[in-house]
N, C-alpha and C positions, 0 to 999 in steps of 0.2 A: 488444768492449772492455767491461770491467766496472769498477765502482768499488767502494768498501767497502760491504759489506752485500749484495753479489751483484747489484745492479741495474746495467743497462747504461748507459754514458754515451753515449746516442744523439746528444747534441749535438755531440760531436767525432768521430762515426763517419764514416769515409770508405769508400765502397764500392769494392772492387777492380774494375778494368776488365777482368774476365776473361769470356770468352765473348762471343758476339755473335748477332745475328739474321741468318740467311742466307736470301736469296731468289733463286730458288725453292729449296725443300727437295728432299730425295731421295725416291725412290719416289712421285713425283707429288704431293707435298705442296706447297702454295703457299709455305710458309715453315717454317723450323725454327730451333731454338736450339741452338747448338753450344758446347762447352766451350773451354778455352784451347788444347787440342790440335786443335781443328777437328772433333771428333767430336760427333755428335748426342747430346743429353742424353735418354736413353731415356724417362724418366718424362714429360718435356714432349712428346716426339715422339708418344707414345701418346695424350696428351691432344689434341694438335693434329690427329692422324689422326681422332679421334672427332668433333671439331668439323667437320672437312672432310666427313666422311661424313654429318653431320647438316645439310648445306647452310649452314654458317657460314663458308665460305671467306673472305668479305669481312671477317670479324671476326678471322681468325687472326693477321694482322699485329699488330693492337692487343693481342691476348691474348699474343702471343709476347714483346712488349716488357715487358708486365707480369710475365710469368714470368721473364724475364731479370733484371729488377730484384729480384725475390724471391730468385732463385738467388744473385745477388751479395750480397744482405743475409745470407743463410744462410752463405755462404762467409766473410764478414767476421766472423761470430760462431761459426764452427766448429760449425754445426748441420746435420745431414743432413735432407733434405726429409721423410723418413718419420718423423722424430722431432720435427718442429716441433710446438709447442704454442700455446695461446692467448696466452701471454706474448710469444712471438716475433712474433705478428701485431700485438699491442699496440705493441711496440717499433718495428715497421716503420712503423706509423701515426705514432707520435711522431717518428720520424726524418723522414718525409715532410712533417710539419707544420713542421719547422724547417730542412730542407735546401733548397738551391737546385736548381731544375730545370735540368739541363745543356742542354736544348733551348732555354732562354730566356737563355742567356748573351749578353751584349752586348759585342762586341769593338770596334765602331766608336765613336769618340769623339762622333760626332753622333747616336748612337742615343738616343731619348727615354728619360728616367728611368722606371724601373718604377713603374707605378701613376699616372703623370702623365696628366692629361686632355688629349686632343687638341682643339685649338681648332676644327678644321673639323667633326669628327663628334660631339664631346661625349662620346666613349668614352674610358675609361681604358685605357692600355697595360697589357699583361699583367704581373702581378707576377713576381718572381724565383722564387718557390717553386712548390710543387705546389698546384693548385687543389683545392677540396673535391670537385668531381666526379671529378677524377683519382684521389683517394684512395678514393672510394667505388667507382670502377670497378676499382681494384686489388683491393679486398676482394671484389667480386663475382667476379672472375676466379679468385682464390685459393679462394674457397668452391666454385666449380664444379670446379676442378682436384681438390680433395681429395674432393669428393663422387663424382667420376668414379672415382678410385682406390679409394675405400671400397666402391664397388659391385663391385669385383673383389677385395675383401679385401686391398688393398694400402694401405700408408701407415698413419697414425694410426687408432686405433679410433674416435676422436671427431674430427669436423671442427674444426680449430683456429680457424676463422673463425666468430664468433658469427653467428646469423641476422640478417637485415636488419631485422627488427622484433621488438619484445618478445614478440609473440604467436607468433612463429615462422613466420608466413605472410607472403607478399608483400603489400605495402600495396595495398589496392584490389583484391585478387584476386577478390572476389565482389561488387564494386560495379557499379552501373549506369553504363555509359559516358556516358550523357546527363546525369549528375549530377556535381557537383564531388566530388573525392576526399575522403573523410572524413579528418579529422586523425588522425594516428597517432604513436606514440612511436618515435623512431629506435632501431635496435638499437645494441648496443655498438660503439664505434669509428666508427660512421657519422657523417660530417660534415654539419653543417647547410649546405645550399646556399643562398646569398643569392638572394632573388627579384630577377630582372633584368627590366627593361623591354625591349621589342623594339628592336633596334638599326637603326632605319630611317633612311635618309639623306634629306636634303631633295632636292627635284626639281632644284634648280639645281646641287647637288653631283654628282648622277648625270649631268647633262648635261655637266659638265666632265670627268667620268671617261670618258664615252662618246667625247667629242671627242679624247681622248688615245689611243684605240685606233688602231693603225697598219695593221691588216689586216682584211679582210672576215671572216675566221674569228673574230677577237676581238670584232668588232662583233656578229656573229651570236650568239656565246655570251652576251655581256652582254644582248642583246635577249631571248634565251630565258630567262636567269636572272630578269630583272626582270619578265617577263610571265607566266611559267609557275609561278614559285615552286619550281622543282625544286631539290633539294639538289645540292651541287657534284659529288659522286661519281656521282649518278644521271645527270646531264646528260653528264658526260664518258664514261660507259659506254655511250652510245647507239651503235647501228649505223645504217647507211644505210637499212635496212628499218624503222627506228623513226620515220621521217618520214611524215606524211600531209598532203601539200600541199593536197589537196582539202578535207579537214575542218579543216585548220589545227590539227592536234593532233600531239603527240609521244608516244612510248611509252618508258617508263623501267622499270627494275627497282627496285622500292621498297626503300628501306633498311630492314633489319630483317625486313620481311615477305617479301622476295625475290619478291613477286608482280609480274606484268606490269601496269602501270597506264598509262592514257592521260590526258594533261593538255592542255588547250587552251593555245595560245600566241598572241601577237599577230601580225597580218599583217606588221608590220615585221620581226619575227624571221625569218619565212620568206623575205622579200625579201633580207635579208642572207645567209641560208643559200644561196639560189640563186646569189647573186653569188660566194659562197665556193666552191660546187661548180663553178661555171663556170670557175674558175681551173685545174681539172684536177689538183689536188693529191691529191684523194681517189681519183678515177678519171678517165681521159681523157674530155674533154668530149663526144667523139663516140661514147662507149660507155655502155651502161646501167650504173647503179650496182649493185654487188654488195650485196644486202640484208644479208649477214653481215659486211661490211667495217666497220671502225671509222669513225664519222662525223667525229670530230675528230682530226686528225693534226698532226704537227709540220710547220713550214713550211720548215725548212732541213735539209740532210743527208738521210740515208735516211728514208723515210717510216715513222713510228712513231706508235702511239696517243698522243694528248696526255695526259700524266699530271697529277695534281692539283698536284704540285710545280711543273711547268712553267706551269700556268695561274696558280698563286699568284705565280710570278715576274712574270708579265705585270701582275698587279694591284699587286705591290710597286713595280714601276717607275713605274706611274702614281701610287701613293701618294707616292713620293719627290718627284714634281713638284708634287703637290697639297698636300703637307704634311698628309696625312690618314693614317688607319689603317683603311681599309675592308677587309673580308674578303669572301670569296665568300658566306658565309652571311648577311652583311648584305643582300645582294641578295634573298634569300628573305624576310627580315624586311620589307624595303621593299615588295616585291610584296604581301605579306599586309596590311601597314598601309594601302597604297593601296586595296586591295579592300575592307577593313573600313570605310574612311571613305566609301565610295561608297554613298549611300542606296538605290541601285537593286540592290545586291547583298546578299542575305540572309546572315546569319552562317553558315548551313548551306551556302551556296554556297562561301564562303571555306573552310570546313572540308573540303568535297569537293575543292577545288583543292589544298589543302595536304596532303590525305590524312591528317588527324588522326583517330585513333580516338575521342578524347574531345573533346566540344565545349569543355570547359574549356581545353584547350590552344589553341584558336582564339580564345577570348574575351580573351586577353591583348592581342590586337591592336586591341581596341575602346577602349583607353585613349587619352586625348587626348595628341597629340604635344606635346613641349616647346615647339616653335616656335609651334604654334597656341595653347597655353596662355599663352605670353608675349604674343602679339598681343592676345588677348582681355582679358588683365589690363591691358595698357596702354590699351586702349579704355575699360575700366571706370574707370581713374584719370582719363582725359581727360574722361569724362562727369561725374565727381565734381567736377573742377576748373572745369567750365563747365556748370553745371546749366541746364536750360531755364527760361524765365520761368514764374512760377506761372499756372495757368489761371484765368480770371475765373469769378466765381460764375455758375451757370446762369441766374440771374434777369436778368442783363444781356445785351442783344443785342450780338453780336460786331460787327455793322456800325456800331451807334451808338458803341461804344467806339473803333472804328477812326477814325470821323469826329471824335470828340472828342480823342483822344490821338495819332492818326496810326497807321499800320500798320507803322511801322519802316522803310519803304522811302523812299529818297531821291527 
């Protein structure tokens, strides 16, 4: 839609709900984007096939939804993908900055208002629109999509997505990972991401959350999340062979790196895991565990691997009872904050547990928690309101003064 002067009226633009993301895709692909007729969109299929071949299968679903959004935007403006230009990318960003995110629609009347701060956690509820990180991710996906096709002499001669930095290089590409990332200017259309403090929950709130878990499986999962700091998808992707009861460690496939990584977990987590396995849902109790079988499975119906959506539903039911807005990633933040506050754990130890490449990423957990800051501030004001009596001059003997004026004791 355009207005006078040739500029698009992105404020009133409505994307057509044509096409969808299909899982799994054809020819062994984990996902594919199909058009209104249900046929795969070839340009996107080629891109996803490249990602899958490059061991990016875990990212394909996220990339597919970004590509579907771009495809719908182009359809709404009668632009073919291979004729897209920088102005089209700019207008997409303008539209995302003003449009509502359909995944955040609130249909229930008791749903908290967007942006409202939760009284239990101190966290704001998600806004209605697209977050700056979502817009930046969209740009990164489009840039990679067009670079892929340019390498095969397809699509525009010039990538319509500007580079992520003014210099044309990735920020910190040649930096020392042990030093903070040097400031850099954002590239065109990249959004400024607000600095966020770690979303750690108080110990009392976690205890309430844990008490609401109704199965050994859910108790074991929460115990592993809070003690190992593993990401949600990493823990849910474990197999039975990833448990080491002797060394009290678990083995996960790292997000992004796809490397096999070992993490220590608490003894309590392994106790709950044994109780869960003894129920025979994963494997009959009198038979050895299959090392390749999924560790976390559904509790009702046919046995299936526990999905992120199902685990989030468990947490949402607890949130409804607690009046909170805890997420699975908050458990990782809580684990990191607890470890960073322990004087016996070096910051490099915390970095190793969280598997951060840069120490800067770990140092955000060394900030003082709000509850601790409030307590210390109240103690300060109490000391100011009731200052200690002045100390006598060193020339006077304390025993003589006590005999003369009394020691203040009844």
